[in-house]
Structures are given as structure tokens and as C-alpha cells.
TIDRENTOR-14122 format. One record per residue: residue in three letters; x, y, z of N, C-alpha, C in turn. Coordinates in steps of 0.2 Angstrom, whole numbers, plus 2048, in hexadecimal, padded with zeros to 3 digits. Layout:
BEGIN
AlaXYZXYZXYZ/...
//
This chain:
BEGIN
Met6FA48CA336F948FA3A6FA496A3A/Pro6F449AA3C6F54A1A3C6FA4A4A41/Tyr6FF4A8A3F7044ABA437024B2A45/Phe7004B3A4B6FD4BAA4D7024BDA52/Asp7094BDA5170D4C0A567134C4A52/Ala7114C8A4D7164CCA497194D1A4D/Ala7164D3A537194D8A577204D5A5A/Ser7204CFA5B7264CCA5E72B4CBA59/Thr7294C8A5372D4C7A4D7294C6A47/Ala72A4C9A427264C8A3C7294C3A38/Pro7254BFA347284BAA2F72D4BDA2B/Leu7324B9A287374BCA247344BEA1D/His7354C4A1B7324C7A157364C3A0F/Pro7324C2A0A7354BEA0473B4C2A01/Val73B4C9A017404CC9FF7464CCA03/Ala7454CBA0A74B4CAA0E74E4C3A0D/Arg74A4BEA0C74D4B8A0B7514B8A04/Glu74F4BB9FF7524BB9F97594BF9FA/Ala7594C49FD75F4C99FE7644C5A03/Leu7614C1A087654BEA0C7694B8A08/Leu7664B5A047694AFA0176E4B29FC/Ala76C4B79F87714BA9F37774BD9F7/Ser7764C19FC77C4C4A007804BFA03/Leu77E4B9A047834B4A077884B2A02/Asp7874B39FC78C4B29F77904B89F6/Glu78D4BE9F67914C49F47934C89FA/Gly7904C7A007924CCA057954C8A0B/Trp79A4C4A0A79D4C0A0F7A34C3A11/Ala7A64C8A0D7AD4CAA0E7AC4D0A13/Asp7B24D3A167B34D8A1A7B24DFA16/Pro7AD4E2A187AB4E9A147B14EEA16/Ala7B54EDA1B7BA4F2A1C7C04F1A18/Arg7C14ECA147C74EAA107C64EDA09/Leu7CC4EEA067CC4F2A007CD4ED9FA/Tyr7CD4E79FB7CE4E29F57C74E19F2/Arg7C64DE9ED7C04DD9E97BA4DB9ED/Glu7BB4D59F07B64D39F47B34D79FA/Gly7B84DB9FD7B64E0A027B34E69FF/Arg7B54E89F97B14EE9F67AA4EC9F4/Arg7A94E59F27A24E39F079E4E39F7/Ala7A14E19FC79D4E0A0279C4E7A05/Arg7A04ECA0479F4F3A0679A4F6A02/Leu7994F59FB7944F79F778D4F59FA/Leu78D4EE9FC7874EC9FE7854EFA05/Leu78A4F0A097884F3A107864FBA0F/Asp7894FEA0B787505A09780506A06/Ala77F501A027785019FF7734FFA04/Ala7744FBA0976F4F9A0E76E4FFA13/Arg774503A14773508A1976F50EA15/Glu77050FA0F76C514A0C765512A0B/Ala76350CA0A75C50AA0A75950AA11/Ala75C508A1675A509A1D759510A1F/Ala75E514A1D75D51BA1F75751FA1C/Glu75651DA16751520A1274A51EA15/Ala74A518A17743516A1B743519A22/Val74851AA2574851DA2C746525A2B/Gly749528A2674952FA2574F533A28/Cys755530A2775B533A29760532A24/Arg766535A2576B535A2076F52EA21/Pro77252BA1C775525A1D77B525A22/Asp77E52BA2278452BA2778252CA2E/Glu77B52CA2F77852DA36776526A39/Leu776521A3577351BA36779515A37/Val779511A3C77D50BA3D779505A3E/Phe77C4FFA3C7784F9A3D77B4F6A44/Thr7774F3A487794F0A4E7774E9A4E/Pro7794E5A537774DDA537704DCA55/Ser76C4E1A577654E0A597624E7A5B/Gly75B4E7A5B7584EDA5D75A4EFA65/Thr75A4EAA6975C4EBA707634EEA70/Gln7684ECA6C76E4EFA6D76E4F6A6A/Ala76A4F7A657694FEA63767503A68/Val762501A6C75F505A71764506A77/His768501A7976D502A7E772506A7C/Thr775505A7577A509A73778511A72/Gly771512A7076F518A6F76E51CA76/Val76B518A7B76A51BA8277151DA85/Ser776518A8577C519A8878051FA85/Gly78051FA7E784524A7A78252BA7B/Ala77B52BA7B778532A7C779535A83/Leu778530A88779533A8F780534A90/Ala785530A8E78C532A8F78E539A8C/Ala78B53AA8678D540A8378A546A86/Arg785545A8A78254BA8D78354BA95/Arg788548A97789547A9E78954EAA1/Arg78C553A9E78D55AAA178655DAA1/Ala78255CA9D77B55FA9D77755CAA2/Gly778556AA4774553AA977454CAA9/Arg771548AAE772541AAE76B53EAAF/Arg766542AAD75F53FAAE75C53DAA7/Leu759536AA8756533AA274F533AA3/Leu74B535A9E744535A9E741530A99/His73C52CA9B739527A97732526A99/Ser72E523A95727521A9772751BA9B/Ala722519A9E721513AA272050DA9E/Val71F50EA9771D508A93722507A8E/Glu72850AA8F72D508A8A72F501A8A/His7324FFA847354F8A8473A4F6A89/Ser73A4F0A8B73F4EEA917464F0A8F/Ser7484F0A8974F4F2A887504FAA8A/Val74B4FEA8974C505A8C74C505A93/Leu748501A97748501A9E74E4FEAA1/His7514F9A9D7574F6AA075D4FBA9F/Ala75D4FFA99762504A98761509A9E/Ala75B50BAA075A510AA575D50DAAC/Glu75C507AAD75E504AB3766504AB3/Val769503AAE770503AAE77350AAAF/His76F50FAAC771516AAD770518AB4/Glu76B516AB7769517ABE76F514AC3/Ala77150EAC177650BAC577C50EAC5/Ala77E512AC0784515ABF78451CAC2/Gly77E51EAC577E524AC977A529AC5/Gly777528AC077252CABC76B52CAC0/Ser766530ABD76052FABF75B52FABA/Arg75552DABB75052CAB674952EAB8/Ala745530AB473E532AB573952EAB1/Glu73452BAB372F527AAF72952BAAE/Leu72752CAA872152FAA671B52BAA6/Pro71652DAAA710528AAA70C528AA3/Val707524AA2703523A9C6FC523A9E/Asp6F8524A9A6F0524A9B6EE51CA9A/Arg6E851BA9B6E5514A9A6E6511A94/Thr6E7515A8E6E9512A886F0511A87/Gly6F4513A8B6FB512A8B6FF518A87/Arg6FC51EA876FF523A83701528A88/Val70752BA8770A531A8A707537A88/Ala70653CA8D704542A8B70A547A8A/Ala70A54AA8570F54FA83710554A89/Ala70B556A8C70B55BA9170F558A97/Glu70F551A9871354EA9E71A54FA9C/Val71C54EA9572354EA93725555A94/Ala72155AA92724561A92725563A9A/Ala721560A9E722562AA572855EAA8/Ala72A559AA672F555AA8736557AA5/Leu73655AAA073C55CA9D740561AA1/Gly745560AA4749565AA8750566AA6/Thr75356BAA975A56DAA775F567AA7/Asp75D562AAC76255DAAD760557AA9/Thr75B557AA5759551AA075E550A9B/Ala76154BA9B766549A96764546A90/Leu75E542A9175B53EA8B75453CA8D/Ala75053CA8874953AA88748534A83/Cys74452FA86743529A8173B528A81/Leu739527A7B732526A7A731521A73/Gln72E51CA7472C517A6F72751BA6A/Ser728519A6472351BA5F71C518A60/Ala71C512A6171650EA63717508A67/Asn712507A6C714502A717134FBA6E/His7184F7A707194F0A6E7144EBA70/Glu7104EDA7670B4E8A797044EAA77/Val7024F0A776FB4F2A756FA4F6A6F/Gly7004F8A6C7004FCA656FE503A65/Thr6FD506A6B6FC50DA6C702511A69/Glu700516A6470551BA62706520A66/Gln70D522A6770F528A6B70F52EA67/Pro70E534A6B70F53BA6771653DA66/Val71A539A62721539A61722540A5E/Asp71F542A59720548A5672054EA5A/Glu71B54EA5E719554A6371F554A69/Val72054EA6B72554DA7072C54FA6E/Ala72E54DA6873454FA65735556A64/Glu73055AA62730561A62731564A69/Leu72E561A6E72F564A75736563A77/Cys73955DA7574055BA77745560A73/Arg743561A6D748565A6974856CA6C/Glu74256FA6E742576A71746576A78/Ala745570A7B749570A8275056EA81/Gly75356DA7B75A56BA7A75B564A7D/Val75655FA7D757559A7F756554A7A/Pro75B54FA7875A54AA73755545A75/Leu751543A7074C53EA7074E538A6D/Leu74E532A7074F52CA6D748528A6C/Val747526A66741523A6574251BA63/Asp73F517A6773F510A6573950FA60/Ala73B50EA5A73650DA54736506A52/Ala737501A567374FAA547304F8A51/Gln72B4FAA557244F8A527214FCA4D/Ser723502A4C720506A47724507A41/Leu72A506A4172E507A3B72C503A35/Pro7294FDA367274F9A307214FDA2C/Trp71D501A30718505A2D71950CA2B/Gly71F50EA2C721515A29726518A2E/Pro72951EA2B72E521A2F72B525A35/Val72F526A3A72D52AA4072D531A3F/Pro728535A4072853CA3F72B540A45/Gly72D546A4372F54BA4873754BA49/Pro739550A4C741551A4D74454DA52/Trp743547A52747542A5774E542A56/Ser752540A5B759541A5A75C53AA59/Leu759535A5C75C52EA5B756529A5A/Leu757524A5675251FA55755518A55/Ala751513A5875450CA5874E508A55/Ala750503A5274B4FEA4F74E4F7A4E/Ser74A4F2A4C74C4EBA4C7494E8A45/Ala74E4E5A4274C4E2A3B7474DDA3B/His7474D9A407424D3A4073B4D5A42/Lys73A4DBA437334DEA447304E0A3D/Trp7344E1A387314E2A327324DDA2D/Gly7344D7A2F7354D2A2A73C4D1A28/Gly7414D4A2B7484D3A2A74A4CDA2E/Pro7504CBA2D7534C5A317544C8A38/Pro7544C3A3D7564C5A4475E4C7A44/Gly7604CBA497674CCA4A7694D2A47/Val7644D7A457664DDA427624E2A45/Gly7654E7A487624EDA4A7644F3A47/Leu7614F9A487644FFA45764505A4A/Leu768509A4A76950FA4E76A515A4A/Ala76651AA4A767520A46768526A4C/Val76D52AA4A76F52FA4F770535A4A/Arg76B53AA4A76B540A46771544A47/Lys773548A4277954CA42777552A47/Gly77B554A4B77A559A50778556A57/Thr77754FA5877654CA5E77C54AA61/Arg77E54CA6778454AA6A784543A6C/Phe78953FA6A789538A6B790536A6D/Ala791532A7279752FA74797528A75/Pro799524A7079851CA7079B519A76/Gln798515A7A79A511A8079C50AA7E/Gly79F507A827A1500A817A74FFA7C/Pro7A84F9A7A7AE4F7A767AF4FCA70/Ala7B54FEA6F7B7503A6A7B84FFA63/Asp7B5501A5E7B64FEA577B5503A52/Glu7B9503A4C7B8507A477B2506A43/Arg7AF500A437A94FFA3F7A3503A41/Glu79F504A3D798507A3E79950DA42/Ser79E511A4079F518A437A1517A4A/Gly7A3512A4C7A5510A5379F50FA58/Arg79950FA5579350EA59791507A5A/Ser793502A567914FCA567974F7A55/Pro79B4F5A5A7A14F1A587A04EAA56/Gly7A44E7A527A44E1A507A34E0A48/Phe7A44DBA457A44D9A3E79C4D9A3C/Glu79A4DDA377934DEA367914D7A33/Asn78B4D6A347874D0A317844D2A2B/Leu7884D3A267864D6A1F7804D3A1C/Pro7804CCA1B77B4C9A187744CBA1B/Ala7744CBA2276E4CCA2676C4D4A25/Ile7714D8A257704DFA2476D4E1A1D/Val7704DDA1876D4DEA117664DCA11/Ala7644D6A1475E4D4A147594D8A18/Ala75B4DBA1D7574DFA217554E6A1D/Ala75A4E9A1A7594EFA177554EEA11/Ala7564E8A0D7524E6A0774A4E6A09/Ser7494E2A0E7424E1A1073F4E8A12/Leu7424ECA167404F3A1873E4F7A12/Arg7434F7A0D7424FBA0773C4F8A03/Ala73B4F1A037364EE9FF72F4F1A02/Leu72F4F1A097294F3A0C7274FBA0A/Arg72C4FFA0A72B506A09729507A01/Ala72C5039FD72B5049F67255009F3/Asp7224FC9F771C4F89F57164FD9F6/Pro7134FE9F070D5039F07074FF9F4/Gly7074F99F57024F69F97034F6A00/Thr7084F8A0370A4F9A0A7044FDA0E/Ala703502A0B6FD507A0F6F7503A0E/Gly6F5500A096EF4FCA086EF4F6A0D/Glu6F44F3A0E6F54EDA136F44F0A1A/Ala6F74F5A1C6F64F8A226EF4FAA24/Ala6EB4FDA1F6E44FEA1F6E04F8A20/Arg6E24F3A1C6DE4ECA1D6DF4E9A23/Leu6E54E9A266E64E6A2D6E34EAA32/Arg6E34F1A316DF4F5A366D84F3A37/Leu6D54F1A316CE4EFA316CD4E9A35/Leu6D24E4A336D14DEA376D24DEA3E/Val6D64E3A406D74E4A486D14E7A4A/Asp6CE4ECA476C84EFA496C34EAA4A/Arg6C24E5A466BE4E0A476BF4DCA4D/Ile6C54DAA4E6C74D7A556C54DBA5B/Arg6C74E1A5B6C54E6A606BE4E6A62/Ala6BA4E6A5C6B34E7A5D6AF4E0A5F/Arg6B24DAA5C6AE4D4A5D6B04D0A63/Val6B74D1A666B94CDA6B6B44CFA72/Pro6B34D5A736AF4D6A796A84D4A78/Glu6A54D3A7269F4D1A7169E4C9A71/Leu6A44C6A706A44BFA706A64BCA76/Val6AA4BFA7A6AD4BDA806AB4C1A86/Pro6A74BFA8B6A64C3A916AC4C5A95/Asp6AB4CBA986B14CDA9D6B74CEA99/Val6B84D2A946BE4D3A906BF4DAA90/Glu6C54DCA916C84E3A906CC4E4A8A/Val6CB4E8A856CF4E9A806D34EFA82/Val6DA4EFA816DE4F4A846E14F8A7E/Gly6E44FDA7F6E8501A7A6E3506A77/Asp6E650BA736E2510A706DF50DA6A/Pro6D850EA696D450BA646D650FA5D/Val6D8515A5D6D9518A576E1519A55/Arg6E451DA5A6EB51EA596F0518A5B/Arg6F0514A566F350DA586F650AA52/Leu6FB505A526FD502A4D6F84FEA49/Pro6F84FDA436F34FAA3F6F14F3A40/His6F64EFA436F64E8A436F64E5A49/Leu6F54E9A4F6F64E6A566F04E8A5A/Val6EE4E3A5E6E84E4A636EA4DFA69/Thr6E84E2A6F6E94DEA756E34DEA79/Phe6E14D9A7C6DB4D9A806DD4D4A86/Ser6D94D5A8C6DA4D1A926D34CEA94/Cys6D44C8A966CD4C4A986CD4C3A9F/Leu6C84C5AA36C74C3AAA6C64BCAAB/Tyr6C94B9AB16C84B2AB36CB4ADAAE/Val6D14AFAAC6D44ABAA76DC4AAAA9/Asp6DE4A5AA96E64A3AA96E94A5AA3/Gly6ED4AAAA26F04ACA9C6F44A6A99/Glu6F84A3A9D6FC49EA9A6F8498A97/Thr6F3496A9A6EF491A976EB493A91/Leu6E949AA916E649DA8B6EA49CA85/Leu6F049EA866F549EA806F6497A7E/His6F7493A826F848CA806F2489A7D/Glu6EC48BA7F6E6488A7B6E548BA75/Leu6E7492A746E7495A6D6EC492A69/Asp6F2490A6B6F748DA676F4486A65/Arg6F1482A696EE47CA676E947DA62/Ala6E5482A626E0484A5D6E3486A57/Gly6EA487A576ED48AA506EF491A50/Phe6EF495A566F049CA556F649DA5A/Ser6FB4A1A577014A3A5B7004AAA5D/Val6FF4ACA636FE4B2A667034B3A6C/Ser7034BAA6E7074BBA747034BEA79/Ser7074C0A7F7034C2A857084C6A89/Gly7054CAA8D7084CEA927064CCA99/Ser7024C7A9A7004C4AA07054C1AA5/Ser7044C3AAB7094C0AB07094B8AB0/Cys7034B6AAE7024AEAAE7064ABAA8/Thr7094AFAA470D4ACA9F7154ADAA0/Ser7164B1AA671D4B3AA77204AFAAC/Ser7274ADAAB72B4A9AB072C4ADAB7/Thr72B4B4AB672C4B8ABC7264B9AC0/Leu7204B7ABD7194B8ABF7184C0AC0/Thr71B4C4ABD71A4CBABD7164CEAB7/Pro7114D1AB870D4D3AB27114D8AAE/Ser70F4D9AA77124DEAA37124E5AA6/His7184E8AA57194EEAA87154F3AA4/Val7134F2A9E70F4F6A9A7084F6A9C/Leu7054F0A9D6FE4F0AA06FE4F2AA7/Arg7034F1AAB7034F4AB27034FCAB1/Ala7074FFAAD707506AAD701509AAA/Met6FD505AA66F7507AA36F1506AA8/Gly6F2502AAD6ED501AB26E74FDAAF/Val6E94F8AAB6E44F4AA86E44EDAAA/Leu6E04E9AA96E04E2AAA6E54DEAA7/Ser6E94DAAAB6EE4D6AA76ED4CEAA7/Glu6E84CCAAB6E74C5AAA6E44C3AA4/Gly6E54BDAA16E24BBA9B6E44BFA95/Asn6EA4C2A956EC4C7A906EE4C4A8A/Val6EB4C6A846ED4C4A7D6EF4CAA79/Arg6F54C9A766F74CEA716F74CBA6A/Ile6F34CEA656F34CBA5E6F64D1A5A/Ser6FB4CFA566FE4D3A516FF4D0A4B/Leu6FB4D2A466FA4CFA407004D0A3B/Pro7034CBA387084CDA337054CEA2C/Tyr7094D1A287074D3A217044CCA1E/Gly6FE4CDA1A6FB4C8A176F64C4A1B/Thr6F54C6A216F04C2A256EA4C1A22/Ala6E74BBA216E14BAA1D6DB4BCA22/Glu6D64BFA1F6CF4C1A236CC4BAA26/Ala6CD4B5A226CA4AEA256CE4ACA2B/Glu6D44AEA2C6D84ACA326D54B0A38/Val6D44B6A376D14BAA3C6CA4B8A3E/Glu6C64B6A396BF4B4A3B6C04ADA3F/Arg6C44A9A3D6C54A2A406C74A4A48/Phe6CC4A8A496CE4AAA4F6C84ACA54/Leu6C44B0A516BE4B3A546B94ADA56/Glu6B94A8A526B54A2A536B849EA59/Val6BE49DA596C2499A5E6C249CA65/Leu6C44A3A656C54A6A6B6C04A5A71/Pro6BA4A6A6F6B54A5A756B449EA77/Gln6B5499A736B6492A756BC491A7A/Val6C1494A786C7493A7C6C7496A83/Val6C449CA836C44A0A896BF49CA8E/Arg6B949AA8B6B4496A8F6B7490A92/Ser6BB48DA8E6BE486A906C3488A96/Val6C748DA956CC48FA9B6C8491AA1/Arg6C3495AA06BF497AA66BB491AAA/Glu6B948CAA66B5487AA96BA482AAD/Arg6C1482AAB6C647EAAF6C7482AB5/Leu6C6488AB66C748CABC6C048DAC0/Gly6BB48AABD6B448AAC16B1490ABF/Val6B2494ABA6AE49AAB86A9499AB3/Pro6A349BAB569D49AAB069F49EAA9/Ala69D49BAA469F49EA9D69C4A5A9C/Ala6974A7AA06944AEA9F6984B3AA2/Gly69D4B1AA76A14B6AAA69D4BAAAF/Gly69F4BFAB269B4C4AB66984C0ABC/Gly6944C4AC06904C1AC56944BDACA/Glu6914B8ACE6954B4AD26994AFACF/Val69F4AEAD16A34A9ACE6A64A4AD3/Pro6A549DAD16A7498AD66AE499AD7/Ala6B1497ADD6B8497ADE6BB492ADA/Ala6C2494AD86C648FAD56C7489AD8/Gly6C7483AD46C747DAD76C147AADA/Gly6BB47EADA6B547BADC6B347CAE3/Gly6B847EAE76B6480AEE6B5487AEF/Ala6B2489AF56B1490AF76B8493AF9/Pro6B9499AF86BF49CAF96C049DB01/Arg6C649DB036C749DB0A6C64A4B0C/Thr6C14A5B116C04ABB146C24ACB1B/Ala6C34B2B1D6C44B3B246BF4B8B27/Pro6BF4B8B2E6BA4BDB316BC4C4B2F/Ala6B74C9B316B94D0B306BF4D1B34/Ala6C34D6B316C94D8B346C84DBB3B/Pro6CD4DAB3F6CD4DDB466CC4E5B46/Ala6CA4E7B4B6C94EFB4C6CF4F3B4A/Ala6D54F0B4B6DB4F3B4A6DD4F5B43/Glu6D94F1B3F6DA4F2B376D64F9B35/Pro6D94FCB306D5502B2D6CE500B2C/Ala6C9505B2C6C2504B2C6C0501B25/Glu6C4503B1F6C2501B196C44F9B18/Ala6C84F7B1C6CA4F0B1C6C54EBB1F/Ala6C04EEB236BB4E9B266B74E6B21/Gly6B44E0B226B04DDB1E6B24D6B1C/Leu6B04D3B176B24CCB156B94CCB13/Val6BD4C7B156C44C6B136C54C0B0F/Val6C74C0B096C94BAB056D04B9B05/Asp6D24B3B076D94B1B076DB4ADB00/Ala6DF4B1AFC6E14AEAF66E84AEAF6/Leu6EC4AEAFB6F34ADAFC6F54A7AF9/Gly6FB4A7AF56FD4A1AF26FA49FAEB/Lys6F54A3AE96F14A1AE36F34A6ADD/Arg6F54A4AD86F74A8AD26F14ABACE/Cys6F24B0ACA6EC4B3AC66EA4ADAC1/Pro6E34ADAC06DE4B2AC26DA4B0AC8/Ile6DD4ABACC6D94A9AD26D74AEAD7/Pro6DB4B3AD96D94B8ADE6D34BCADB/Val6D34BEAD46CD4C2AD26C74BDAD1/Ile6C84B7AD06C24B2ACF6BF4B2AD6/Glu6C34B1ADC6C04B1AE26BD4B7AE5/Leu6C04BDAE26BD4C3AE46B64C4AE0/Ala6B54C2ADA6AF4C2AD66AA4BDADA/Lys6AC4B8ADD6A74B3AE06A44B6AE6/Val6A84BAAEA6A54BCAF06A24C3AF0/Ile6A34C7AEB6A14CEAEB6994CEAEC/Gly6964C9AE968E4C9AEA68C4C8AF1/Glu6904C5AF568E4C4AFC68F4CAB00/Val6934CFAFE6944D5B0268F4DAB01/Pro68C4DDB066874E2B0668A4E8B02/Val6854EBAFF6874F1AFB68A4F6B00/Gly6904F9AFE6934FEB026984FBB07/Gln6984F4B0869D4F1B0C6A34EEB08/Thr6A84ECB0B6AE4EAB076B04E3B08/Val6B44E1B036B74DAB036BF4DBB02/Thr6C34D8B066CA4D8B066CD4D2B03/Val6D14D2AFE6D44CDAFB6DB4CCAFD/Leu6DE4C7B006E54C6B026E84C2AFC/Ser6ED4C5AF96F14C2AF46F84C4AF4/Asp6FC4BFAF27034C0AF17054C0AE9/Asp7004BFAE57014BFADE7024C6ADB/Glu7084C8AD87094CEAD57044D1AD1/Ala7014CDACD6FC4CFAC86F54D2ACC/Ala6F44D0AD26EE4D2AD56EE4DAAD6/Arg6F44DDAD76F54E4AD86F24E8AD2/Gln6F24E5ACC6EF4E9AC76E84E6AC5/Asp6E74DFAC66E14DCAC36DB4DDAC7/Ile6DC4DEACE6D74DFAD26D44E6AD1/Pro6D84EBAD16D54F2ACF6D24F2AC8/Ala6D54EEAC36D24EEABC6CC4EAABD/Trp6CB4E5AC16C54E2AC16BF4E6AC4/Cys6C14EBAC96BC4EFACC6BA4F4AC6/Thr6BE4F6AC26BC4FBABD6B74F7AB8/Met6B94F1AB66B54EEAB16AE4ECAB4/Arg6AE4EAABB6A84E8ABE6A44EEAC2/Asp6A64F4AC16A34FAAC56A34F9ACC/Gln6A94F7ACF6A94F6AD66AF4FBAD8/Glu6AF4FDADF6B4502AE16BA4FFAE4/Tyr6C0501AE16C64FEAE46C8503AE9/Val6C8501AEF6CA505AF56D2506AF5/Gly6D5501AF56DD502AF56E04FBAF7/Glu6E64FCAF96EB4F6AFB6EF4F8B01/Arg6F04F3B056F44F3B0B6F84EDB0C/Ala6FE4EEB0F7024E8B106FE4E3B15/Ala7004DDB146FC4D7B187014D1B18/Gly7054D1B1D70A4CBB1D70E4CAB17/Arg70E4C4B147124C3B0F70F4C5B08/Gly7094C8B087064CBB027034D1B03/Ala6FD4D3B006FA4D9B016F34D8B01/Ala6EF4DDB046E84DDB056E54E2B00/Tyr6E14E0AFC6DD4E4AF76D64E5AF9/Val6D44EBAFA6CD4ECAFD6C94EFAF7/Val6C34ECAF76BE4EDAF26B74EFAF5/Arg6B44F4AF36AD4F6AF66A84F4AF1/Arg6A34F1AF369D4EFAEE6994F6AED/Arg6984F7AE76944FDAE568C4FBAE4/Ala68C4F5AE06854F3ADF6854EBADE/
//
């Protein structure tokens, strides 16, 4: 069964498995003790630290191991902010950071600090000029991922790091997705990563704090890991994590594998829009991770799509609100302003066979067609679309005169209906609206806020705007042609 979700967690690297089993016998003792077993454990820990530091591009005494990448991010953010309290209390981060950064920012804000969110373009990339303009004298810390975990877009970390260095502001880089493919360039100050992203075991993260970066560890005090990560080290997992990372760096075939996976992803990016109507491939097509591609399908229930792909033998991920217990679309897709419904993220692990990708491209159109048919959508997409459930969408008369002029016209009541139903019902009635006139969709589904504007972009219609409407919102669209 093809596993296409390496961005969530990569399969355990064979070297990691061997190192884990071996270190269970040799690395069980306390590395802080002076007796023979402790000294042996300490040698293993030091060797693992040196290997990880070499891969990261820092000194061994600048790197500590944490229980997870999330813990590394929280530790890095809180420690850097606490150390620079006198310089300022403003945290700067992009709108597409991993949730661990956003949660750390919320904790900081709740404690009386402030934060500023940097916008991204439609590919999910931050502009270095935006960072330069946002760096102020009260900025205590900036955070920027090296590459996005959902769409694969690489960020201008080296350029931003230089800007931060000139401004005297430390930069924390979340390198979880990119570290398996190479070190992060630029004069960054702090870096966090997670072992299970590169084929190490789960439960191991790393945090690098370069010399000269002010840092005040927060939380429980402990003499282990330079006081930055309390608790007894999971030495077997740490050894396995470092061994697998070192194996990736030392393998001369790693660069070739990255190039091979990039070609497979290029094939997916090119073929999916040809095979499946009404698809938006998102993320930067060039400046991206080699193994990751994301696309969204109009008129598709994301949860059903993922279940059907799983039944067909493919394990993929999604940022669609239709797969979320909170019914909230991915904050990454929302910040980019792209379609979220029917979202699929494919991240190919090392060794993915070309035949598996070809089979996926054969299966995907059938799966999407099947899901759309269940919702009453023609396989060809586009044009007039029957209402979900086979009946006509509920419509209301034109809005009363008290409403804004742009809200006049046909009104579609999609209240209480989850994505992708509001967009399907909009697509059905747009052909009934005279050119230049409007249709208003009433919806209380959170995804409609980004999916209706995204639909307008894809179908060349004008999105007029949104206004409050009872327990939901009214989305106004003007027909262009």
C-alpha cells in the first residue's frame, strides 16, 4: 500500500532501526553518572549530539535534544523571548507557521506580550521586504519556517536571517520539513526540528541555539541538556535519530533521490489538472520541497475523498475543513487565499516507486468522479451543477431595499450545509444570473469564507465581498460572463 504522507511522519529509516536496537543494550544507563555503564551511555549521547550538530550546521554544545519538535519550538520561543524582555515583547511570525509556533505566540500574547503576523502571497511565501518593514526596535524574536509543511513552499530564510542579524533580532527557524534534505542556510539564531520527519523514531526533537544568542530557559529547572530540556534523555531514540540523519547526509544518493522525487512531484503537478477538472494545485512550483505537492478539488468533500483514496490503497493527508473535527480550514490555505475543499497533500517518502505514482494518477480521477457523483456533480465539473441531494437549492427573493446595492439579486440559502455544498449550490445558479448581476450565498460554514472567493478566481467570476447575515454570513458574487 503506497504511503504518501512523509510530511506527517517518515517511515523508520533502516539505519535508525539498527541503531535503536543496538542502543537498547548499550544506552540504557544514566549518562550523567560516572560509573562504567554511565560513561558508555555518555559516549553514545555525545556522539549523537556531534552527528546531529554536523547535519544542522552548528556546534555540538549549541544543540540539545528535546522530547519532540513541538517541545523544541516552545522551548526556543519562550527562552528567546524571556532573555530579550528588556529589548521588547513583540513576536514576529509568518501567517503559515506550524501550529506549534502559533500556539507559542498565543501563550506569549496571553502573558502580556504582543505579536505581529506577516502575510504571504498566493504561493505561501513571505516577502523579505515585508519582514524588513516589520522589524522594529521592540521586536524580541522573529520566527520563520524553512519550508511549509502543507504546501512545500520554501521561505527566503537566508535573506530574512541576514535582515534579522542587521536589526539585532534573533531568528528562530522551524526546519522540521527541510532538514532531511539539507542544512538551513543563513545566520539564523535558533533552529528546531523533529526526528520522525527524517526517518528517526518519534519522541525526539532538537533545538539549536547559536552562541551569542541570549537565551533564558523557562519551565522546570534541570541540569540535563544545558538546562534547556528537563528530564531523563531517551538515549536509544536519540542515538537512532542522529544515526538516521547522519546516514542521509553521508549517502551520496540522497541528492539523486531528491532530484528523482522532484521529477515525480512535477509529474503530479502537471497531470492532476489535466486528469481532474476544476483542480487548483497550490504552493510554489519551483522553490519548494522536492517531495511534496498539494492540490484542492472543487465540488468534493475532503473527508470522503481521503477515505476513498485510502480504500484504493493510498495514504494521503489534507488541510480541508471537511477532514477537521473543528470544521476550520487549514490556516495555511486560508492565509494563501486558495481553495481548501477537497484538499489533498502528497508527500513522497524516500524510495517511492514511479509505478506507485502512475497508479495514483490512474485512480485519482475515478475517485474524484465518484465523490462528485454522490454530491450530484457532473463528472465534467464547471458549468451548471445540480444541487446536492438532487433537489434545487433553496432560494430567496431579492434582498429588500435596505440591503446594500451589491447584495441585490438571487439569494441562495446554504445555511447549515458543510463544504462543499455552498460552492456547489453557487455553481448551479450562477448561470441563471444575468451578466453583471449578483448572487448571494448565505452560509455558516467556515470554509465558505475562503472557498467562495477561491471559486470566483477559478471560474473567472467577481467576488464582491462578505457581510454579516444572522447566524452566518452573506457572500456576494457578481457574474462576469
